[in-house]
C-alpha positions in Angstrom: 27.8 34.9 -8.3 28.4 38.0 -10.4 26.9 39.2 -13.7 29.3 37.9 -16.4 28.5 39.8 -19.6 31.1 37.9 -21.5 29.1 34.8 -21.0 25.9 36.5 -22.1 24.3 36.2 -18.7 21.2 37.9 -17.8 21.6 38.9 -14.1 21.5 35.7 -12.1 18.8 35.7 -9.5 19.1 33.6 -6.4 16.3 31.9 -4.5 15.5 28.8 -2.6 14.3 25.3 -1.7 16.3 23.2 -4.0 16.1 26.5 -5.1 18.5 29.0 -6.3 17.2 30.0 -9.6 19.4 31.4 -12.4 18.0 32.8 -15.6 20.5 33.6 -18.3 19.7 34.6 -21.9 22.5 34.2 -24.5 22.5 37.0 -27.1 22.6 35.9 -30.7 20.7 35.8 -34.0 17.2 34.4 -34.3 18.4 31.2 -35.9 20.1 28.3 -34.1 23.6 27.2 -34.8 24.3 24.8 -37.6 23.4 21.2 -36.8 26.5 19.7 -35.2 27.2 18.1 -31.9 30.1 17.1 -29.8 30.6 14.4 -27.1 28.3 14.6 -24.1 30.5 12.1 -22.2 33.5 14.3 -22.8 31.6 17.4 -21.6 30.7 15.6 -18.3 34.3 14.5 -17.8 35.4 18.0 -18.1 32.7 19.2 -15.8 33.6 16.6 -13.1 37.2 17.9 -13.1 36.0 21.3 -11.8 37.0 21.8 -8.1 34.1 21.1 -5.8 32.3 18.8 -8.2 31.7 15.3 -6.8 29.8 13.9 -9.8 28.2 15.2 -13.0 25.5 13.8 -15.3 23.8 15.2 -18.4 22.0 14.6 -21.6 21.6 16.5 -24.9 18.7 16.4 -27.3 18.0 17.7 -30.8 14.4 17.8 -31.9 13.5 15.4 -29.1 16.1 12.9 -30.1 19.0 12.0 -27.7 22.4 12.8 -29.2 24.2 11.6 -26.1 24.2 11.0 -22.4 27.2 11.3 -20.1 28.3 10.8 -16.5 31.6 11.4 -14.7 33.0 11.7 -11.2 31.4 9.5 -8.6 28.1 8.9 -6.7 29.7 9.6 -3.3 32.5 11.7 -2.0 36.2 10.8 -2.6 35.5 8.5 -5.6 33.2 6.1 -3.7 30.0 4.6 -4.9 30.8 4.1 -8.6 29.7 6.4 -11.4 26.3 8.1 -11.5 24.0 6.3 -14.0 23.5 8.4 -17.1 19.8 8.3 -16.7 19.9 9.1 -12.9 17.4 11.4 -11.3 18.5 14.6 -9.7 17.0 17.6 -8.0 16.2 20.4 -10.5 15.8 23.2 -8.0 14.1 26.3 -9.2 13.5 24.9 -12.6 10.4 23.7 -10.8 9.1 27.3 -10.8 8.5 27.3 -14.6 6.6 24.1 -14.3 4.4 25.5 -11.4 3.8 28.7 -13.4 2.7 26.7 -16.4 0.2 24.8 -14.3 -1.1 28.0 -12.8 -1.6 29.5 -16.3 -3.3 26.3 -17.5 -5.8 26.7 -14.7 -6.3 30.3 -15.9 -7.0 28.9 -19.4 -9.5 26.5 -17.8 -11.3 29.5 -16.2 -10.4 28.5 -12.6 -8.7 31.8 -11.8 -7.5 35.0 -13.5 -4.0 36.4 -13.7 -5.2 39.6 -12.0 -7.0 37.9 -9.2 -5.9 38.9 -5.8 -3.9 36.8 -3.4 -6.2 37.6 -0.5 -9.2 36.3 -2.4 -7.5 33.1 -3.6 -5.9 32.3 -0.2 -8.0 34.0 2.5 -5.9 32.5 5.3 -2.9 34.8 4.4 -5.1 37.9 4.7 -7.1 36.7 7.8 -3.9 35.8 9.7 -2.0 38.8 8.3 0.8 36.5 6.9 1.3 38.6 3.7 1.2 42.3 3.8 -1.1 43.9 1.2 -2.5 40.5 0.2 -5.6 42.3 -1.1 -3.5 44.2 -3.7 -1.1 41.5 -4.9 -2.1 39.6 -8.1 -1.3 36.2 -9.5 0.6 38.0 -12.4 2.8 39.8 -9.9 3.7 36.6 -8.0 4.4 34.7 -11.3 6.8 37.5 -12.4 8.3 38.2 -8.9 7.0 41.8 -8.8 4.7 41.3 -5.8 7.2 42.8 -3.3 6.6 39.8 -1.0 9.9 39.1 0.9 11.7 35.8 0.4 11.6 33.1 3.2 14.7 31.3 2.0 17.6 33.5 3.2 18.2 35.4 6.4 19.0 38.5 4.5 20.4 39.3 1.0 24.1 39.9 0.4 25.2 43.4 -0.6 25.3 42.3 -4.3 21.7 41.2 -4.1 22.3 37.5 -4.1 20.9 35.3 -1.4 22.8 35.2 1.9 22.9 32.3 4.3 19.8 30.2 4.4 17.3 30.8 7.2 16.8 27.1 8.0 19.0 24.1 9.0 20.0 22.3 5.9 20.8 19.3 8.0 17.2 19.0 9.3 16.0 16.2 7.1 12.9 15.2 9.0 10.8 18.1 10.4 7.5 18.2 8.4 7.4 21.9 7.4 4.2 23.0 5.6 4.1 25.7 2.9 2.3 28.0 5.4 5.2 27.6 7.8 7.5 29.0 5.2 5.3 31.9 4.4 5.2 32.8 8.1 9.0 33.0 8.1 8.8 35.8 5.5 6.3 38.0 7.4 8.7 39.9 9.6 11.0 40.8 6.7 10.7 44.1 4.9 8.8 44.2 1.6 11.0 44.7 -1.5 8.7 47.1 -3.3 5.2 48.2 -4.1 2.9 45.5 -5.7 3.9 45.5 -9.4 6.6 48.0 -9.0 9.8 46.0 -9.8 11.3 42.6 -10.1 12.6 41.1 -6.8 13.1 37.3 -6.7 11.2 35.7 -3.9 10.6 32.0 -3.3 7.6 33.0 -1.2 5.8 33.9 -4.4 5.9 30.3 -5.6 5.2 28.7 -2.3 2.0 30.7 -2.3 1.2 29.8 -5.9 1.6 26.1 -5.0 -0.9 26.6 -2.2 -3.3 28.3 -4.6 -3.1 25.3 -7.0 -4.0 23.0 -4.2 -6.9 25.1 -2.9 -8.4 25.5 -6.4 -8.1 21.9 -7.4 -8.6 20.1 -4.2 -5.5 18.0 -5.0 -1.9 18.2 -3.8 0.7 19.9 -5.9 2.4 16.6 -6.9 -0.9 15.3 -8.3 -1.5 18.5 -10.3 2.0 18.6 -11.7 1.6 15.0 -12.9 -1.9 15.7 -14.3 -0.9 18.8 -16.3 2.7 18.1 -17.2 4.5 14.9 -16.2 1.8 12.5 -17.5 1.0 14.3 -20.8 4.7 14.9 -21.7 5.8 11.4 -20.9 8.0 12.6 -18.0 7.8 9.1 -16.4 10.8 9.5 -14.1 9.8 12.9 -12.7 8.0 13.5 -9.4 7.6 15.9 -6.5 8.8 14.6 -3.1 6.3 15.8 -0.5 7.1 14.1 2.8 10.5 14.3 4.6 12.8 12.4 4.5 11.7 11.3 1.1 14.6 11.5 -1.3 15.7 10.7 -4.8 14.6 7.3 -6.1 17.2 5.0 -7.7 21.0 5.2 -7.8 22.1 8.9 -8.0 24.7 11.3 -6.9 25.0 12.6 -3.3 25.8 16.2 -2.5 27.8 17.4 0.5 27.8 20.6 2.5 30.1 21.9 5.3 28.7 22.1 8.8 29.5 24.8 11.3 32.9 23.0 12.0 33.7 22.8 8.3 33.1 19.1 8.1 31.4 17.9 4.9 28.1 16.2 5.5 25.9 14.3 3.1 22.8 16.3 2.4 21.2 13.8 0.0 18.1 13.6 2.2 17.3 17.3 1.8 14.1 18.1 3.5 11.1 17.9 1.1 9.4 20.6 3.2 11.9 23.2 1.8 11.1 22.3 -1.8 7.6 22.1 -3.0 6.5 24.7 -5.6 9.6 26.8 -5.0 12.0 24.1 -6.1 11.2 20.5 -5.1 10.9 18.5 -8.3 13.2 15.5 -9.0 13.7 14.7 -12.6 16.1 13.5 -15.3 17.9 15.2 -18.2 15.5 13.5 -20.6 12.4 14.7 -18.8 13.5 18.3 -18.1 14.4 18.6 -21.8 11.0 17.3 -22.8 9.4 20.0 -20.7 11.6 22.8 -22.0 11.1 21.7 -25.6 7.3 21.7 -25.2 7.3 25.0 -23.3 9.6 26.8 -25.8 7.5 25.6 -28.8 4.3 26.9 -27.3 2.7 23.5 -26.8 1.6 24.0 -23.2 0.0 27.5 -23.2 -1.7 29.8 -25.6 0.5 32.7 -26.7 -1.2 35.4 -24.6 -0.7 33.3 -21.4 2.9 32.3 -22.4 3.8 35.9 -22.7 2.9 36.4 -19.0 6.1 34.5 -18.3 8.3 35.4 -21.3 7.7 39.1 -21.9 10.4 41.4 -20.6 9.5 43.7 -17.7 9.6 47.4 -18.2 13.2 48.8 -18.0 14.6 45.3 -18.1 18.0 45.3 -19.9 18.2 43.2 -23.1 19.0 39.6 -22.4 22.7 39.1 -22.0 23.4 42.8 -22.0 24.4 42.5 -25.7 27.3 40.2 -24.8 28.6 37.4 -27.1 26.8 34.0 -27.2 27.9 30.5 -27.7 29.3 29.1 -30.9 30.9 32.4 -31.9 27.5 34.1 -31.5 25.5 31.6 -33.5 23.7 29.8 -30.7 20.7 31.6 -29.3 19.1 30.3 -26.1 18.5 30.4 -22.4 19.9 28.8 -19.2 17.6 27.9 -16.3 18.9 26.4 -13.2 18.5 25.8 -9.5 20.7 25.0 -6.5 20.8 24.7 -2.8 23.1 22.8 -0.4 25.0 20.1 -2.2 24.0 20.5 -5.9 23.6 22.6 -9.0 21.3 21.7 -11.9 21.1 23.7 -15.1 19.4 23.3 -18.5 20.3 25.1 -21.7 17.6 25.3 -24.3 17.6 27.2 -27.7 14.8 29.7 -28.1 13.1 27.6 -30.7 13.1 24.6 -28.4 15.0 22.4 -30.9 18.0 21.7 -28.6 18.5 21.1 -24.9 21.4 20.2 -22.7 20.3 19.3 -19.1 23.0 18.8 -16.5 23.3 18.2 -12.8 26.4 18.4 -10.5 26.6 17.2 -7.0 29.0 19.4 -4.9 31.3 19.5 -1.9 31.5 23.4 -1.8 29.2 26.3 -1.1 30.4 28.5 -3.9 28.8 27.3 -7.2 30.5 29.8 -9.5 33.1 27.3 -10.7 30.6 24.5 -11.4 28.3 27.0 -13.2 31.1 28.1 -15.4 31.9 24.4 -16.1 28.3 24.0 -17.3 28.6 26.9 -19.7 31.7 25.2 -21.1 29.8 22.0 -21.5 27.3 23.7 -23.9 30.3 24.7 -26.1 31.7 21.2 -25.9 28.4 19.7 -27.0 26.9 22.2 -29.4 30.0 24.0 -30.6 32.5 21.2 -31.0 34.7 23.0 -33.5 35.2 26.0 -31.2 35.8 23.8 -28.1 38.1 21.3 -29.7 41.5 20.9 -28.1 
């Protein structure tokens, strides 16, 4: 996917394990657009017509109140299986990372660790077994911000444009019980992407390691800690982290498809939970993801100094959106976060002040997600800019 300044993108960054992450900031004024909303069902119907989309589901919220749910397309390929329920669960991919980062920083607030503590001290096994080069120099802050220089385990090698190349694992292996340390080992033979703290370079390995740190410090698995810190307090009752393959998505939901080596589309609904975890394994709903984004954006989860660890721009980072136009003729100011891997793309738009969210998921039958992503941008206009998106 390319950097589309006309859509106000901030360079999309690709990662792994349910797990391509996209971060896009839409340039605009400090205030949100006037309070008006369009039809979420119509937006999902338009999204489902994008080539390669099997099914689409989404929900929009203003000040925590639902202004509409929608679903279109079908649960299964070729119109089979009926429509996806509007409250269906879906994989959120790398949106998981912001949740994991929030838990890490809540543990910092509790005094369990510091943002400048070293990886080698927090996870002695990676230094003892030489699984991460320079582990004695890399800090929690650097892993949170993808400036550690640790190579990514997800792709075999990056594409020339910096996006992720082909995955390094078999997406049709639904049952092998990979552990986080197995994934870290995959990255060890790959070249570092920079000096510790030198520059931003997206790597799922950072968050695989952060998930291991959470478990070592608390003595509980990551799923338990996510529930204790976020899912329980925020009322995210339909959200969970699958931990054992081939554990999948609970309840009726959309299935994604991916071409095998012969080009035949295969159902990848049972995506291996071992490839998810802290890097991108959470399963949620439009309601629950929106609840998290609203609480995070409104500063209800972290004190300001710790929230800035995640939100402050890095040195020499270009202005969000590169100065390009935003939605609603430049009136709507917010961010997209998303995640994808074989068979799906999930994205959430949230205004900077946390007052509005539109969370969406598409199940796919194509590798190239650029068309579905563009469809999701259009959905924001359909819902929050109805006058500009009207026929």
